[in-house]
DOGU-584362 format. One record per residue (C-alpha): residue in three letters; residue number from 1; x, y, z. Coordinates in Angstrom, 3 decimals, padded with zeros to 6 digits. Layout:
<sites>
code / pos / px / py / pz
ala / NUM / X / Y / Z $
...
</sites>
This chain:
<sites>
code / pos / px / py / pz
met / 1 / 000.000 / 000.000 / 000.000 $
ala / 2 / 001.459 / 003.407 / -001.015 $
asp / 3 / 002.032 / 006.160 / 001.536 $
his / 4 / -000.676 / 008.330 / 000.020 $
asp / 5 / -003.196 / 005.536 / 000.563 $
ile / 6 / -002.923 / 005.925 / 004.364 $
pro / 7 / -005.900 / 008.026 / 005.541 $
ala / 8 / -005.002 / 011.333 / 007.192 $
pro / 9 / -006.763 / 010.527 / 010.518 $
tyr / 10 / -003.976 / 008.061 / 011.395 $
leu / 11 / -001.488 / 010.941 / 011.173 $
his / 12 / -003.702 / 013.373 / 013.067 $
gly / 13 / -001.693 / 015.798 / 015.227 $
tyr / 14 / 001.620 / 014.282 / 014.160 $
ala / 15 / 003.018 / 017.408 / 012.427 $
asp / 16 / 002.022 / 019.591 / 015.388 $
leu / 17 / 003.912 / 017.281 / 017.753 $
leu / 18 / 007.054 / 017.606 / 015.679 $
ala / 19 / 006.781 / 021.390 / 015.509 $
asp / 20 / 006.267 / 021.700 / 019.243 $
ala / 21 / 009.140 / 019.321 / 019.992 $
ser / 22 / 011.417 / 021.391 / 017.767 $
ala / 23 / 010.430 / 024.641 / 019.447 $
thr / 24 / 010.572 / 023.465 / 023.059 $
gly / 25 / 012.751 / 020.358 / 023.005 $
arg / 26 / 010.167 / 018.537 / 025.103 $
arg / 27 / 009.197 / 014.877 / 025.063 $
leu / 28 / 005.691 / 013.609 / 024.314 $
thr / 29 / 003.264 / 013.664 / 027.216 $
arg / 30 / 001.518 / 010.594 / 028.579 $
asp / 31 / -001.759 / 011.638 / 026.930 $
glu / 32 / -000.043 / 012.197 / 023.579 $
ile / 33 / 001.579 / 008.761 / 023.739 $
ala / 34 / -001.791 / 007.198 / 024.615 $
ala / 35 / -003.362 / 008.998 / 021.640 $
arg / 36 / -000.680 / 007.627 / 019.263 $
arg / 37 / -001.259 / 004.111 / 020.655 $
ala / 38 / -004.982 / 004.446 / 020.051 $
leu / 39 / -004.371 / 005.503 / 016.439 $
gly / 40 / -002.100 / 002.489 / 015.985 $
glu / 41 / -004.840 / 000.159 / 017.254 $
gln / 42 / -007.373 / 001.752 / 014.907 $
ala / 43 / -005.042 / 001.391 / 011.912 $
ala / 44 / -004.470 / -002.297 / 012.701 $
glu / 45 / -008.188 / -002.943 / 013.068 $
ala / 46 / -008.756 / -001.221 / 009.709 $
gly / 47 / -006.335 / -003.648 / 008.072 $
tyr / 48 / -003.463 / -001.328 / 007.146 $
gly / 49 / 000.055 / -002.756 / 007.048 $
leu / 50 / 002.565 / -001.558 / 009.625 $
arg / 51 / 005.294 / -001.065 / 007.049 $
ala / 52 / 003.148 / 001.320 / 005.017 $
leu / 53 / 002.095 / 003.180 / 008.166 $
val / 54 / 005.695 / 003.699 / 009.288 $
ala / 55 / 006.608 / 004.894 / 005.793 $
ala / 56 / 003.697 / 007.344 / 005.906 $
his / 57 / 004.898 / 008.742 / 009.252 $
leu / 58 / 008.447 / 009.194 / 007.966 $
ala / 59 / 007.233 / 010.838 / 004.764 $
asp / 60 / 005.003 / 013.166 / 006.754 $
ala / 61 / 007.914 / 014.071 / 009.017 $
arg / 62 / 010.004 / 014.931 / 005.978 $
val / 63 / 007.252 / 017.066 / 004.427 $
asn / 64 / 006.395 / 018.820 / 007.684 $
trp / 65 / 009.925 / 019.165 / 009.060 $
pro / 66 / 009.848 / 022.307 / 011.239 $
ala / 67 / 011.403 / 025.392 / 009.615 $
gly / 68 / 013.554 / 027.988 / 011.301 $
gly / 69 / 015.512 / 027.248 / 014.470 $
val / 70 / 015.152 / 023.491 / 014.214 $
ala / 71 / 016.608 / 021.188 / 016.884 $
pro / 72 / 017.081 / 017.951 / 014.888 $
asp / 73 / 017.659 / 015.801 / 017.931 $
ser / 74 / 014.412 / 016.952 / 019.516 $
val / 75 / 012.444 / 016.351 / 016.319 $
met / 76 / 013.916 / 012.885 / 015.825 $
ala / 77 / 013.250 / 012.031 / 019.469 $
ala / 78 / 009.606 / 013.030 / 018.952 $
val / 79 / 009.436 / 010.954 / 015.756 $
glu / 80 / 010.874 / 007.977 / 017.628 $
gln / 81 / 008.440 / 008.336 / 020.532 $
ala / 82 / 005.434 / 008.807 / 018.267 $
leu / 83 / 006.317 / 005.822 / 016.054 $
asp / 84 / 007.082 / 003.620 / 019.044 $
ala / 85 / 003.717 / 004.398 / 020.650 $
phe / 86 / 001.894 / 003.960 / 017.326 $
ala / 87 / 003.587 / 000.583 / 016.686 $
glu / 88 / 002.849 / -000.533 / 020.254 $
gly / 89 / -000.848 / 000.143 / 019.763 $
tyr / 90 / -000.777 / -001.550 / 016.378 $
glu / 91 / 000.889 / -004.683 / 017.780 $
arg / 92 / -001.474 / -004.758 / 020.752 $
ala / 93 / -004.445 / -004.772 / 018.381 $
gln / 94 / -002.792 / -007.488 / 016.318 $
arg / 95 / -002.232 / -009.670 / 019.370 $
gln / 96 / -005.826 / -009.186 / 020.442 $
ala / 97 / -007.044 / -010.120 / 016.968 $
met / 98 / -004.849 / -013.226 / 016.998 $
arg / 99 / -006.200 / -014.265 / 020.388 $
gln / 100 / -009.747 / -013.808 / 019.174 $
glu / 101 / -008.998 / -015.746 / 015.982 $
glu / 102 / -007.395 / -018.568 / 017.953 $
ala / 103 / -010.334 / -018.688 / 020.358 $
ala / 104 / -012.750 / -018.877 / 017.413 $
arg / 105 / -010.631 / -021.580 / 015.786 $
arg / 106 / -010.472 / -023.617 / 018.988 $
glu / 107 / -014.233 / -023.305 / 019.500 $
phe / 108 / -014.799 / -024.423 / 015.908 $
ile / 109 / -012.462 / -027.418 / 016.336 $
asp / 110 / -014.205 / -028.481 / 019.526 $
asp / 111 / -017.612 / -028.230 / 017.865 $
leu / 112 / -016.336 / -030.025 / 014.757 $
leu / 113 / -014.799 / -032.977 / 016.594 $
tyr / 114 / -017.556 / -033.327 / 019.190 $
gly / 115 / -020.501 / -032.579 / 016.891 $
arg / 116 / -021.941 / -030.036 / 019.339 $
ser / 117 / -023.081 / -027.415 / 016.833 $
asp / 118 / -025.888 / -027.135 / 014.326 $
leu / 119 / -024.547 / -028.867 / 011.222 $
gly / 120 / -025.637 / -026.087 / 008.873 $
gln / 121 / -023.914 / -023.415 / 010.942 $
leu / 122 / -020.887 / -025.655 / 011.371 $
ala / 123 / -020.529 / -025.988 / 007.596 $
glu / 124 / -020.675 / -022.201 / 007.205 $
arg / 125 / -018.032 / -021.669 / 009.895 $
ala / 126 / -015.824 / -024.369 / 008.360 $
glu / 127 / -015.310 / -022.375 / 005.164 $
arg / 128 / -013.519 / -019.724 / 007.202 $
phe / 129 / -010.948 / -022.355 / 008.167 $
gly / 130 / -010.535 / -023.882 / 004.728 $
leu / 131 / -012.916 / -026.860 / 004.962 $
arg / 132 / -015.897 / -027.629 / 002.764 $
leu / 133 / -017.940 / -029.971 / 004.899 $
ser / 134 / -020.370 / -030.806 / 002.116 $
his / 135 / -017.555 / -033.042 / 000.824 $
glu / 136 / -016.256 / -036.292 / 002.281 $
his / 137 / -013.534 / -036.056 / 004.943 $
ala / 138 / -011.321 / -038.414 / 006.884 $
val / 139 / -009.461 / -037.824 / 010.138 $
ala / 140 / -006.093 / -039.094 / 011.335 $
val / 141 / -005.098 / -038.969 / 015.009 $
ala / 142 / -001.568 / -039.430 / 016.352 $
glu / 143 / -000.467 / -039.887 / 019.933 $
gly / 144 / 002.914 / -040.305 / 021.574 $
glu / 145 / 004.344 / -040.632 / 025.038 $
ala / 146 / 003.770 / -036.917 / 025.724 $
ala / 147 / 000.671 / -034.742 / 025.424 $
tyr / 148 / 000.925 / -032.003 / 022.790 $
asp / 149 / -000.409 / -028.465 / 022.479 $
glu / 150 / -000.563 / -026.477 / 019.255 $
gly / 151 / 002.522 / -024.430 / 020.043 $
asp / 152 / 004.746 / -027.422 / 020.814 $
ala / 153 / 007.644 / -028.473 / 018.606 $
ala / 154 / 006.027 / -031.706 / 017.356 $
pro / 155 / 002.824 / -030.126 / 015.988 $
arg / 156 / 004.817 / -027.262 / 014.487 $
ser / 157 / 007.202 / -029.590 / 012.656 $
val / 158 / 004.311 / -031.645 / 011.273 $
glu / 159 / 002.477 / -028.497 / 010.176 $
gln / 160 / 005.547 / -027.113 / 008.406 $
ala / 161 / 006.069 / -030.390 / 006.554 $
met / 162 / 002.393 / -030.582 / 005.561 $
ile / 163 / 002.259 / -026.994 / 004.303 $
gly / 164 / 005.534 / -027.467 / 002.446 $
arg / 165 / 004.114 / -030.528 / 000.681 $
phe / 166 / 000.437 / -029.690 / 000.157 $
gly / 167 / -000.001 / -025.971 / 000.888 $
asp / 168 / -003.484 / -025.192 / 002.231 $
arg / 169 / -005.396 / -027.862 / 000.286 $
asp / 170 / -008.468 / -027.998 / 002.524 $
ile / 171 / -006.410 / -029.419 / 005.405 $
leu / 172 / -007.015 / -028.716 / 009.095 $
leu / 173 / -004.162 / -029.475 / 011.493 $
thr / 174 / -004.675 / -029.134 / 015.219 $
thr / 175 / -004.248 / -030.802 / 018.598 $
lys / 176 / -006.972 / -032.252 / 020.771 $
asp / 177 / -006.617 / -033.823 / 024.214 $
gly / 178 / -002.851 / -034.024 / 023.775 $
arg / 179 / -003.007 / -035.743 / 020.373 $
leu / 180 / -002.188 / -034.501 / 016.882 $
val / 181 / -005.192 / -034.344 / 014.563 $
cys / 182 / -005.413 / -033.942 / 010.794 $
val / 183 / -008.664 / -033.476 / 008.867 $
ala / 184 / -008.342 / -033.918 / 005.103 $
pro / 185 / -010.548 / -034.544 / 002.049 $
gly / 186 / -011.652 / -038.150 / 001.973 $
asp / 187 / -010.546 / -038.702 / -001.628 $
gln / 188 / -006.946 / -037.617 / -000.982 $
ala / 189 / -005.496 / -040.489 / 001.018 $
glu / 190 / -001.955 / -039.328 / 000.278 $
ile / 191 / -002.455 / -036.363 / 002.622 $
leu / 192 / -003.251 / -038.491 / 005.664 $
gly / 193 / -000.554 / -040.962 / 004.687 $
phe / 194 / 002.020 / -038.162 / 004.677 $
phe / 195 / 000.642 / -036.835 / 007.969 $
ala / 196 / 001.005 / -040.293 / 009.500 $
lys / 197 / 004.649 / -040.473 / 008.409 $
gln / 198 / 005.460 / -037.018 / 009.779 $
ala / 199 / 003.532 / -037.548 / 013.020 $
tyr / 200 / 005.221 / -040.897 / 013.631 $
ala / 201 / 008.606 / -039.206 / 013.362 $
ala / 202 / 007.609 / -036.143 / 015.402 $
thr / 203 / 006.207 / -038.233 / 018.268 $
asp / 204 / 009.289 / -040.478 / 018.401 $
gly / 205 / 007.475 / -043.586 / 017.276 $
gly / 206 / 003.937 / -042.970 / 018.472 $
his / 207 / 000.814 / -044.512 / 016.980 $
val / 208 / -001.350 / -043.063 / 014.223 $
ala / 209 / -004.914 / -044.147 / 013.455 $
ile / 210 / -006.856 / -043.119 / 010.352 $
gly / 211 / -010.639 / -043.141 / 010.336 $
arg / 212 / -012.697 / -043.978 / 007.273 $
pro / 213 / -013.843 / -041.160 / 004.950 $
gln / 214 / -017.317 / -040.003 / 005.931 $
pro / 215 / -019.647 / -037.603 / 004.074 $
gly / 216 / -021.309 / -034.391 / 005.177 $
pro / 217 / -020.819 / -032.007 / 008.120 $
gly / 218 / -021.208 / -034.862 / 010.609 $
gly / 219 / -018.676 / -037.026 / 008.812 $
val / 220 / -015.669 / -035.448 / 010.473 $
val / 221 / -016.757 / -036.373 / 013.981 $
gln / 222 / -017.591 / -039.937 / 012.853 $
ser / 223 / -014.159 / -040.409 / 011.301 $
tyr / 224 / -012.498 / -038.805 / 014.334 $
glu / 225 / -014.282 / -041.160 / 016.733 $
glu / 226 / -013.288 / -044.124 / 014.572 $
ala / 227 / -009.658 / -043.044 / 014.729 $
leu / 228 / -009.822 / -042.675 / 018.519 $
ser / 229 / -011.441 / -046.107 / 018.880 $
thr / 230 / -008.732 / -047.594 / 016.681 $
leu / 231 / -006.003 / -046.117 / 018.894 $
glu / 232 / -007.705 / -047.564 / 021.975 $
leu / 233 / -008.051 / -050.925 / 020.241 $
ala / 234 / -004.378 / -050.897 / 019.264 $
glu / 235 / -003.380 / -050.282 / 022.862 $
arg / 236 / -005.550 / -053.086 / 024.211 $
leu / 237 / -004.435 / -055.589 / 021.589 $
glu / 238 / -000.814 / -054.393 / 021.679 $
phe / 239 / -000.584 / -053.869 / 017.925 $
asp / 240 / 002.930 / -052.979 / 016.784 $
asp / 241 / 001.985 / -051.332 / 013.499 $
pro / 242 / 002.709 / -047.582 / 013.696 $
val / 243 / -000.178 / -046.698 / 011.368 $
leu / 244 / -003.574 / -048.346 / 011.682 $
his / 245 / -006.591 / -047.916 / 009.421 $
ala / 246 / -010.044 / -048.225 / 010.964 $
ala / 247 / -011.239 / -049.858 / 007.734 $
asp / 248 / -008.843 / -052.768 / 008.306 $
leu / 249 / -010.073 / -053.430 / 011.844 $
leu / 250 / -013.846 / -053.392 / 011.434 $
val / 251 / -014.125 / -056.970 / 012.685 $
tyr / 252 / -013.174 / -055.904 / 016.207 $
pro / 253 / -016.038 / -053.446 / 016.791 $
val / 254 / -018.371 / -056.116 / 015.421 $
leu / 255 / -017.017 / -058.661 / 017.885 $
thr / 256 / -017.377 / -056.319 / 020.848 $
arg / 257 / -020.744 / -054.847 / 019.947 $
asp / 258 / -022.420 / -057.348 / 022.267 $
arg / 259 / -020.120 / -057.161 / 025.267 $
gln / 260 / -022.110 / -059.645 / 027.326 $
ala / 261 / -021.991 / -062.266 / 024.590 $
met / 262 / -018.247 / -061.765 / 024.245 $
ala / 263 / -017.754 / -062.067 / 028.024 $
asp / 264 / -019.755 / -065.301 / 028.006 $
leu / 265 / -017.573 / -066.676 / 025.190 $
val / 266 / -014.372 / -065.819 / 027.085 $
arg / 267 / -015.671 / -067.373 / 030.320 $
ser / 268 / -016.916 / -070.567 / 028.725 $
thr / 269 / -013.945 / -071.074 / 026.381 $
leu / 270 / -010.965 / -069.792 / 028.347 $
gly / 271 / -012.279 / -069.943 / 031.903 $
pro / 272 / -010.850 / -073.474 / 032.505 $
leu / 273 / -007.340 / -072.083 / 031.949 $
arg / 274 / -007.505 / -070.629 / 035.464 $
glu / 275 / -006.932 / -074.174 / 036.754 $
ala / 276 / -003.446 / -074.266 / 035.222 $
arg / 277 / -000.380 / -073.870 / 037.407 $
gly / 278 / 000.508 / -070.177 / 037.237 $
gly / 279 / -003.019 / -069.190 / 036.245 $
ala / 280 / -004.571 / -068.403 / 032.877 $
gln / 281 / -002.345 / -065.530 / 031.724 $
pro / 282 / 000.691 / -067.564 / 030.507 $
leu / 283 / -001.576 / -069.812 / 028.449 $
val / 284 / -003.508 / -066.855 / 027.022 $
asp / 285 / -000.158 / -065.289 / 026.057 $
thr / 286 / 000.765 / -068.560 / 024.402 $
leu / 287 / -002.395 / -068.503 / 022.301 $
val / 288 / -001.804 / -064.850 / 021.359 $
ala / 289 / 001.723 / -065.618 / 020.140 $
tyr / 290 / 000.569 / -068.769 / 018.353 $
phe / 291 / -002.227 / -067.040 / 016.453 $
asp / 292 / -000.183 / -063.879 / 015.748 $
ser / 293 / 002.568 / -066.017 / 014.215 $
gly / 294 / 000.132 / -067.708 / 011.834 $
cys / 295 / -000.022 / -070.866 / 013.959 $
val / 296 / 003.640 / -071.600 / 013.297 $
ala / 297 / 004.948 / -073.241 / 016.464 $
ala / 298 / 008.608 / -072.362 / 015.909 $
glu / 299 / 007.843 / -068.660 / 015.407 $
ala / 300 / 005.486 / -068.583 / 018.403 $
ala / 301 / 008.146 / -070.233 / 020.561 $
arg / 302 / 010.706 / -067.620 / 019.441 $
arg / 303 / 008.347 / -064.777 / 020.360 $
leu / 304 / 007.819 / -066.253 / 023.814 $
ala / 305 / 011.500 / -067.146 / 024.301 $
leu / 306 / 010.514 / -070.814 / 024.744 $
ser / 307 / 011.673 / -074.033 / 023.182 $
val / 308 / 009.347 / -075.558 / 020.606 $
arg / 309 / 008.881 / -078.489 / 022.987 $
ala / 310 / 007.778 / -076.161 / 025.805 $
leu / 311 / 005.375 / -074.394 / 023.466 $
thr / 312 / 003.919 / -077.698 / 022.292 $
tyr / 313 / 003.404 / -078.743 / 025.900 $
arg / 314 / 001.483 / -075.520 / 026.576 $
leu / 315 / -000.745 / -076.052 / 023.539 $
glu / 316 / -001.493 / -079.584 / 024.700 $
arg / 317 / -002.306 / -078.272 / 028.169 $
ile / 318 / -004.724 / -075.735 / 026.634 $
his / 319 / -006.369 / -078.563 / 024.659 $
lys / 320 / -006.774 / -080.672 / 027.779 $
leu / 321 / -008.200 / -077.873 / 029.932 $
thr / 322 / -010.558 / -076.317 / 027.370 $
gly / 323 / -011.351 / -079.268 / 025.145 $
ala / 324 / -010.460 / -077.095 / 022.142 $
asp / 325 / -007.439 / -078.016 / 020.011 $
pro / 326 / -005.547 / -074.901 / 018.788 $
ser / 327 / -004.273 / -076.864 / 015.771 $
asp / 328 / -007.771 / -077.866 / 014.673 $
pro / 329 / -009.327 / -075.322 / 012.236 $
val / 330 / -012.800 / -075.518 / 013.798 $
ser / 331 / -011.596 / -075.205 / 017.389 $
arg / 332 / -009.042 / -072.608 / 016.353 $
tyr / 333 / -011.711 / -070.121 / 015.268 $
thr / 334 / -013.487 / -070.330 / 018.634 $
leu / 335 / -010.244 / -070.063 / 020.581 $
gln / 336 / -008.942 / -067.135 / 018.518 $
thr / 337 / -012.203 / -065.219 / 018.865 $
ala / 338 / -012.190 / -065.859 / 022.613 $
val / 339 / -008.564 / -064.680 / 022.830 $
ile / 340 / -009.459 / -061.452 / 021.013 $
gly / 341 / -012.303 / -060.972 / 023.468 $
ala / 342 / -009.987 / -061.626 / 026.416 $
arg / 343 / -007.568 / -058.971 / 025.204 $
leu / 344 / -010.319 / -056.454 / 024.571 $
leu / 345 / -011.874 / -057.109 / 027.985 $
asp / 346 / -008.485 / -057.324 / 029.747 $
trp / 347 / -009.195 / -060.836 / 031.012 $
pro / 348 / -007.970 / -062.470 / 033.224 $
asn / 349 / -006.686 / -059.274 / 034.884 $
arg / 350 / -010.255 / -058.027 / 035.203 $
pro / 351 / -013.184 / -060.211 / 036.233 $
leu / 352 / -015.970 / -060.636 / 033.707 $
</sites>
């Protein structure tokens, strides 16, 4: 913006201050400094750039430089005081605007992820933050050992990488409850994939879960809740994969939808393992390793730091106590489903 585009009111009284400072050698009074601050706030609120405003003040000082017995030091001291007060007011208004913008953004994010606002109004507010909620969106959530706020190093590094790669392509990056969150268009899986890679690195090997794309204003909260549930599931089942997709784990919510039925299956199938020496947990761990290794005894034994003979003995003991043979395809399905239920319900650590 050119100097002549700055409205005269923002320079009001400036030339008179310089003339008086030249004639008397005085400094600006408290009221004069307050007046310059107020003008700076008004200029910021009106959207003028600080660089153009400073240039306008300097140009005005040059044009209105006092004639006659001029004391340059006094004039320059007045210019310095006036500009300092003006810039202070300008920056104060900018900080206030940033706080208000951040508060509005945080309120929008809370409403978006918790679904607490009217969907029509939410869609209108979303456009201000670069989202078009009439389209399909998916949400990725990352968590690490520490809890993160927006100003922390990890979120900042992820944001810089995302902007450097994708710009502002309808992406919302934020933190919520100590986790990193990314909302992206549902048809651009590469965005969430890149976020997952960056978040994994920034959180020093944390976990990332990606919800399924969901349509409409309410789709974001659905995908977000799926991602959160996937993280919880990964913790309970001790999944090692750094990135988990809710779409790949849909069987688990189906299995746990009827919690009472699952608890009954665990009790009836695995309950007899409590009679084993050392309790049920070592034998449950044996089944977990056996099934996770594709029912390969040698690999399961390696994971448990056992000999193959010791592992085979445990499998035989499980067969004897439960009546279900882990090597038999029919029995295996019942046992594996019961083991999944036990891990989800934290049995035998918690009573059913």
